[in-house]
C-alpha positions as CSV (number, residue, x, y, z in Angstrom):
1,X,0.0,0.0,0.1
2,X,1.7,3.0,-1.2
3,X,5.2,1.3,-1.3
4,X,7.1,1.2,-4.5
5,X,8.7,-1.9,-6.0
6,X,12.2,-1.1,-4.8
7,X,11.2,-0.3,-1.3
8,X,9.4,-3.7,-1.0
9,X,12.4,-5.7,-2.2
10,X,14.2,-7.4,0.9
11,X,17.8,-7.8,0.8
12,X,17.6,-11.5,0.0
13,X,15.9,-10.5,-3.3
14,X,18.5,-7.9,-4.2
15,X,21.0,-8.9,-7.0
16,X,24.4,-10.1,-5.7
17,X,27.5,-7.9,-6.7
18,X,28.6,-11.2,-8.6
19,X,25.5,-11.0,-11.0
20,X,26.9,-7.8,-12.6
21,X,28.4,-8.5,-16.1
22,X,32.0,-8.6,-15.4
23,X,33.0,-7.6,-19.1
24,X,31.0,-4.3,-18.5
25,X,31.8,-3.8,-14.9
26,X,35.4,-2.9,-15.6
27,X,35.8,0.9,-15.3
28,X,37.0,1.8,-18.7
29,X,34.9,-0.8,-20.5
30,X,31.8,0.6,-18.7
31,X,33.0,4.0,-19.9
32,X,33.3,2.8,-23.6
33,X,29.8,1.2,-23.6
34,X,28.2,4.3,-21.9
35,X,29.8,6.8,-24.3
36,X,28.6,4.6,-27.2
37,X,25.2,4.3,-25.9
38,X,24.7,8.1,-26.0
39,X,26.6,8.7,-29.4
40,X,25.9,6.8,-32.7
41,X,29.6,6.3,-33.1
42,X,32.9,7.5,-31.8
43,X,36.3,7.5,-33.3
44,X,39.3,5.9,-31.3
45,X,40.7,9.5,-30.6
46,X,37.3,10.6,-29.3
47,X,36.9,7.7,-26.9
48,X,40.5,8.1,-25.8
49,X,40.1,11.7,-25.1
50,X,36.7,11.5,-23.7
51,X,37.6,8.6,-21.4
52,X,41.2,10.2,-20.6
53,X,43.1,7.0,-21.2
54,X,45.9,5.8,-23.2
55,X,46.0,4.3,-26.6
56,X,47.2,0.8,-25.4
57,X,44.6,0.7,-22.7
58,X,41.7,1.8,-24.9
59,X,42.8,-0.7,-27.5
60,X,42.9,-3.7,-25.1
61,X,39.5,-2.8,-23.4
62,X,37.8,-1.9,-26.8
63,X,39.1,-5.3,-28.3
64,X,37.6,-7.3,-25.4
65,X,34.0,-5.6,-26.0
66,X,34.4,-6.2,-29.7
67,X,35.2,-9.9,-29.0
68,X,32.2,-10.3,-27.0
69,X,30.0,-8.6,-29.8
70,X,29.3,-5.7,-27.6
71,X,30.9,-3.1,-29.8
72,X,31.5,-3.0,-33.7
73,X,34.8,-1.6,-34.9
74,X,35.3,-0.2,-38.5
75,X,38.7,0.6,-39.8
76,X,39.5,2.6,-42.7
77,X,42.0,5.0,-44.1
78,X,41.3,8.8,-44.4
79,X,44.0,10.9,-46.2
80,X,46.4,7.8,-45.8
81,X,45.7,7.7,-42.0
82,X,44.1,4.9,-40.2
83,X,40.8,5.9,-38.6
84,X,38.8,3.4,-36.3
85,X,35.3,4.0,-35.5
86,X,33.3,2.2,-32.8
87,X,29.6,1.7,-32.4
88,X,27.5,-0.1,-29.7
89,X,25.9,-3.2,-31.1
90,X,22.4,-4.4,-30.3
91,X,23.9,-7.1,-28.0
92,X,26.1,-4.5,-26.2
93,X,23.0,-2.3,-25.8
94,X,21.1,-5.3,-24.4
95,X,24.0,-6.2,-22.0
96,X,24.3,-2.5,-20.8
97,X,20.5,-2.5,-20.1
98,X,20.8,-5.7,-18.2
99,X,23.7,-4.3,-16.3
100,X,22.0,-1.2,-15.3
101,X,18.8,-3.0,-14.2
102,X,21.0,-5.5,-12.1
103,X,22.8,-2.4,-10.5
104,X,19.6,-0.5,-9.8
105,X,18.2,-3.6,-8.2
106,X,21.4,-3.6,-6.0
107,X,20.8,0.0,-4.7
108,X,18.4,1.4,-2.3
109,X,15.9,4.1,-3.0
110,X,17.0,7.7,-2.7
111,X,14.9,8.2,0.2
112,X,16.7,5.5,2.0
113,X,20.0,7.3,1.2
114,X,18.8,10.6,2.7
115,X,17.1,8.9,5.7
116,X,18.5,5.5,6.4
117,X,16.5,3.2,8.8
118,X,18.2,2.8,12.2
119,X,17.4,-0.9,12.5
120,X,18.1,-1.0,16.2
121,X,21.1,1.2,16.0
122,X,21.6,4.3,18.4
123,X,21.4,7.4,16.4
124,X,25.0,9.3,16.3
125,X,25.2,12.6,18.3
126,X,27.0,15.5,17.1
127,X,30.5,15.8,18.4
128,X,31.0,19.0,20.6
129,X,33.1,21.6,18.7
130,X,36.2,22.6,20.4
131,X,37.1,26.1,21.2
């Protein structure tokens, strides 16, 4: 009655951290997938600069996403220079949506963050100021 779905979820029903997709959960790979979710495509250079990472690190992490089928990669030459462009695949978008759904299931409601239940604990008292 008046309770939303999240507040009715008990800790036993919440997803465990191990249920998060480990391929997406790594910080840089999550950044790649999120950046591509809000952009139709990004070049290697755009991703590198946006995520503030090195060429080598981006290359390794993007390849892992590409091998999983989460990201598509197109390589071509422009004025004799290689240009790599990445796009999020349908599989990658579905994986991100599932990841975010699992993550949101792990989190408490915003109201619980602002006003956590005491659950038998004694509220903390302010420390008197010195001086």
